[in-house]
N, C-alpha and C positions, 0 to 999 in steps of 0.2 A: 306588541313588537316580538318578534322571535329572537331567541338567543343565537350568537353567531355559532356556526358550524365549525366544530374542531377540524384545523386544517388537515390533520392526519386522516381524520375520518373522510373528509371531503375528497382528498387525494385517493384514498382506498376505493371509494364510490366510483371516481373517474376511471382508475385503472381498471375496475370490473367491468365498466360499460365499454371501455376499449376491448377488453377480451371478448365480450358478448356481442360486439359489433357486427360480426362476420357470421352469417348463418352457418358456414360450415364448422366453425369452432363451437357454435351452439349445440350442432349434431354430434360432435365429437365429445363434448362434455355430457350431454345426455346419454350416449352409449356407454361411457366410461361409468356414470354414475348408476346405471342400470344394469351393468354387467355383474354376474354372479362371481366372475374370476377376479382376483386382486391384480393381476396382470393380463392385459389384452394384447395379442400380437398387433403389430403395426398393419399387416396384410388384412387382418379382420376390420380395422378401422377404415382401410383404404377401400374395401369392398362396400362397407355400409355408406361411406361418404360418396363414393361414385354412384351407387344405387340411389340414395336419397336425393342428390343434387343433379342427377342425370349429366355426369361428366366421365369422360375417359379415365379408366383405371390408372393409366401412366400419369396423366395430368393431375389426378386425385393424389397419387403417391408423392409427386414432385411438390404440390402445394402442401401437402401434409408434413412432408419431412423438411421443407425449407422455409415454410412460413408458419404454419399453425402449431405444430409440436413445439418449435423454438419459443413462441410467444407464450404458450401456456407454461412452458417450463420456466421461462423467466419470470412469470407471475407466480411461480410455487403452485400452481394447480395441479400439475402433473410432473412425474419423473419419466424420463425416456432413456431407456437404455438402447444406444444405436447399434451396439455390437449384437445383443441378443434380440433386437427388434420387437421389444415390448414397451408398453406404456402402463404406468400405474397412476391412477387417480388419487389426489391429494384432496381430501374434501375441505372446502372453504365456506363457511356459513354464508358470508356476503354474497359470493358468487352464486351458491345455490339459490338463495332468496331471490337475487336479481334474475337469474335464469328462469325460475318459476314465473315470476312476474312477466318476463319478456314472452316466455312460451305461452302463457295465459292469453296475453294481449294477441299474439299472432294467430292462436287458435280462434278467438273471437272475430278477428278481422276477416279470417277464411271462411267463416260461416255464411 
């Protein structure tokens, strides 16, 4: 019989899955993870999001600013300076581990 999961750990995993549930957020996190710059302009994120998901840039900007960035910031995975229009990634080991797992699974499924 397996020992019970710590409720805090269980909630953290659930929160991470919510963050990673949307493909656009996974794209954003990957871009922020791999960026050599510590601060990434929102415009650059919009361009990448629009390109990778084949969506209009204005729609991408709206979804980024009104949905995805607030959710990532609320989860303490990013900081977003709306005045300077920059985003900074805040590494989280659990988010990164689950993102790697999800990315590997998606890649294998697409082969």
